[in-house]
VEXDREN-2710 file (C-alpha; in Angstrom, 1 decimal):
% VEXDREN-2710
k/r/px/py/pz
1/MET/-16.4/-13.5/13.7
2/SER/-12.7/-12.4/12.1
3/SER/-11.3/-9.5/11.2
4/VAL/-11.0/-8.3/8.0
5/ALA/-9.3/-4.8/6.8
6/VAL/-7.7/-3.4/3.8
7/VAL/-4.5/-1.5/3.1
8/PRO/-5.0/0.4/-0.1
9/GLY/-2.5/2.4/-2.1
10/SER/-0.6/3.0/-5.8
11/PHE/2.0/0.8/-4.4
12/ASP/3.8/2.6/-7.7
13/PRO/6.5/0.9/-6.5
14/ILE/5.8/-0.9/-3.0
15/THR/8.2/0.8/-0.4
16/LEU/9.5/-0.8/3.0
17/GLY/7.6/2.0/4.9
18/HIS/4.7/-0.3/2.7
19/ILE/5.7/-3.3/4.3
20/ASP/5.9/-2.5/7.4
21/VAL/2.2/-0.6/7.4
22/ILE/1.7/-4.1/6.1
23/GLU/3.0/-6.4/8.7
24/ARG/1.6/-4.4/11.6
25/ALA/-1.8/-4.8/9.9
26/THR/-1.8/-8.5/9.5
27/SER/-0.4/-8.7/13.7
28/LEU/-3.9/-6.5/14.2
29/PHE/-6.7/-8.3/11.9
30/ASP/-7.2/-12.2/10.5
31/GLU/-7.2/-10.8/7.2
32/VAL/-5.9/-7.9/5.2
33/HIS/-6.7/-7.3/1.6
34/VAL/-3.9/-5.3/0.1
35/VAL/-5.2/-3.5/-2.7
36/VAL/-3.7/-1.4/-5.2
37/VAL/-6.0/1.0/-6.2
38/HIS/-5.8/3.0/-9.7
39/ASN/-6.1/7.1/-8.4
40/PRO/-6.8/8.8/-12.0
41/ASP/-4.7/12.2/-10.8
42/LYS/-1.6/10.3/-10.8
43/HIS/0.4/8.8/-13.8
44/ALA/1.4/5.2/-13.0
45/LEU/5.1/4.1/-13.5
46/ILE/4.2/0.7/-13.6
47/PRO/1.3/-1.0/-14.9
48/ILE/-1.2/-2.5/-12.0
49/ALA/-0.4/-6.4/-12.7
50/HIS/3.0/-5.7/-12.0
51/ARG/2.4/-3.9/-9.5
52/VAL/0.6/-6.8/-8.1
53/ALA/3.3/-9.6/-9.0
54/LEU/5.7/-7.2/-7.0
55/ILE/4.0/-6.9/-4.4
56/GLU/3.2/-10.6/-4.3
57/GLN/7.0/-11.3/-4.7
58/SER/7.9/-9.2/-2.0
59/LEU/6.0/-10.2/0.5
60/ALA/6.2/-13.8/-0.1
61/GLU/10.3/-12.4/0.5
62/ARG/9.4/-11.2/4.1
63/GLY/6.8/-14.7/4.4
64/LEU/4.0/-12.4/4.8
65/GLN/1.5/-13.9/1.4
66/GLY/-0.6/-16.7/2.2
67/ALA/-2.8/-17.5/5.2
68/GLY/-4.7/-14.1/5.8
69/VAL/-3.3/-11.7/3.2
70/VAL/-4.8/-11.4/0.6
71/ILE/-3.6/-9.2/-2.5
72/ASN/-5.8/-7.4/-5.1
73/SER/-6.4/-4.8/-7.0
74/TRP/-9.5/-2.2/-8.0
75/SER/-9.9/0.4/-10.4
76/VAL/-13.9/0.7/-10.8
77/GLY/-16.2/2.6/-7.5
78/LEU/-15.2/3.3/-4.2
79/LEU/-12.7/1.8/-2.4
80/VAL/-15.8/1.3/0.6
81/ASP/-17.3/-1.2/-2.0
82/TYR/-14.3/-2.8/-1.8
83/CYS/-14.8/-3.1/1.3
84/THR/-18.2/-3.6/1.6
85/ASP/-17.7/-6.5/-0.8
86/VAL/-14.9/-8.5/1.9
87/GLY/-16.8/-7.7/5.0
88/ALA/-14.2/-5.2/5.8
89/SER/-14.5/-3.2/8.8
90/ALA/-11.1/-0.9/8.9
91/ILE/-8.2/0.6/6.1
92/VAL/-5.6/0.9/7.2
93/LYS/-3.4/3.5/6.3
94/GLY/0.4/5.0/6.8
95/ILE/0.8/8.4/7.9
96/ARG/4.2/9.7/7.0
97/SER/4.4/13.2/8.1
98/GLN/1.1/15.8/8.7
99/VAL/0.3/16.4/5.4
100/ASP/-0.7/13.3/4.9
101/VAL/-2.6/13.3/8.0
102/ALA/-4.2/16.1/6.6
103/TYR/-5.1/14.5/2.9
104/GLU/-6.4/11.5/4.5
105/THR/-8.4/12.7/7.2
106/PRO/-11.3/14.3/4.5
107/MET/-11.5/10.6/2.9
108/ALA/-11.4/8.9/6.6
109/ILE/-14.8/10.4/7.1
110/VAL/-16.2/10.3/4.0
111/ASN/-15.4/6.6/4.2
112/ARG/-17.0/6.2/7.4
113/ASN/-20.1/8.2/6.6
114/LEU/-20.6/6.3/3.6
115/ALA/-20.1/2.6/4.8
116/GLY/-19.0/2.5/8.4
117/VAL/-15.9/1.5/7.6
118/GLU/-13.3/3.1/10.2
119/THR/-9.6/4.0/8.8
120/ILE/-7.1/3.4/11.6
121/PHE/-3.6/5.7/10.4
122/LEU/-0.6/3.9/11.5
123/LEU/2.6/5.8/12.0
124/PRO/5.9/4.7/10.4
125/ASP/9.1/2.9/11.5
126/PRO/11.2/6.2/11.6
127/ALA/13.5/4.2/9.3
128/HIS/11.2/4.9/6.7
129/ALA/9.7/7.9/8.0
130/HIS/11.3/9.8/4.6
131/VAL/10.3/7.6/1.8
132/SER/7.4/7.7/-0.9
133/SER/7.1/6.1/-4.0
134/SER/7.8/9.5/-6.0
135/LEU/10.8/9.5/-4.0
136/VAL/11.7/6.0/-5.1
137/ARG/10.5/6.3/-8.7
138/GLN/13.0/9.9/-9.1
139/VAL/15.9/8.6/-7.7
140/SER/15.6/5.4/-10.0
141/ALA/15.3/7.5/-12.9
142/LEU/18.2/9.6/-12.0
143/GLY/20.0/6.0/-11.5
144/GLY/20.4/6.1/-8.0
145/ASP/20.0/2.9/-5.6
146/VAL/16.6/2.8/-4.5
147/GLY/18.2/-0.6/-2.8
148/PRO/17.6/0.3/1.2
149/TYR/13.7/1.8/0.2
150/VAL/12.6/-1.2/-0.9
151/PRO/12.2/-4.7/-1.4
152/ALA/15.0/-6.3/-3.2
153/VAL/12.5/-7.2/-6.5
154/VAL/11.9/-4.0/-6.7
155/ALA/15.3/-2.7/-6.7
156/GLU/15.5/-5.2/-9.7
157/PHE/12.5/-4.1/-11.2
158/LEU/13.5/-0.9/-11.7
159/LYS/17.0/-1.3/-11.9
160/HIS/16.1/-3.3/-15.6
161/THR/13.1/-0.5/-15.9
162/THR/15.6/2.4/-16.6
163/ASP/18.3/1.0/-17.8
END
């Protein structure tokens, strides 16, 4: 029996920190679903279809696309419904700080109670511990270089978005 995990996020945009978490998840599970989820509480910069395409290109650049990695989006229903549909036993989340722990813990408990899906928290590579998608969006909007924080394809996309 293969092990399946879901790495969810808004990925608006995907960062090198996200890539790090995805890469490490692929070493822990046979199949990893990278799922762009719609968060109604956030106003997205990049449409979901574009985020999926940027993830596909970013993972392909790192040799992570293909066998064992599925890229998808989910905007209707609970994340645990997606997990149940694909047979995932775990959700993998990157945790940068105590703030993330406080935000993610209640969701992890509810997901376990609703569907028996465990949440695994991965600590970031220290090089990416300070990077968030919102910080990248802000730096990009103000004309700063986001190259150190995102895959090259994302930096190029953002450059043309703010031109």
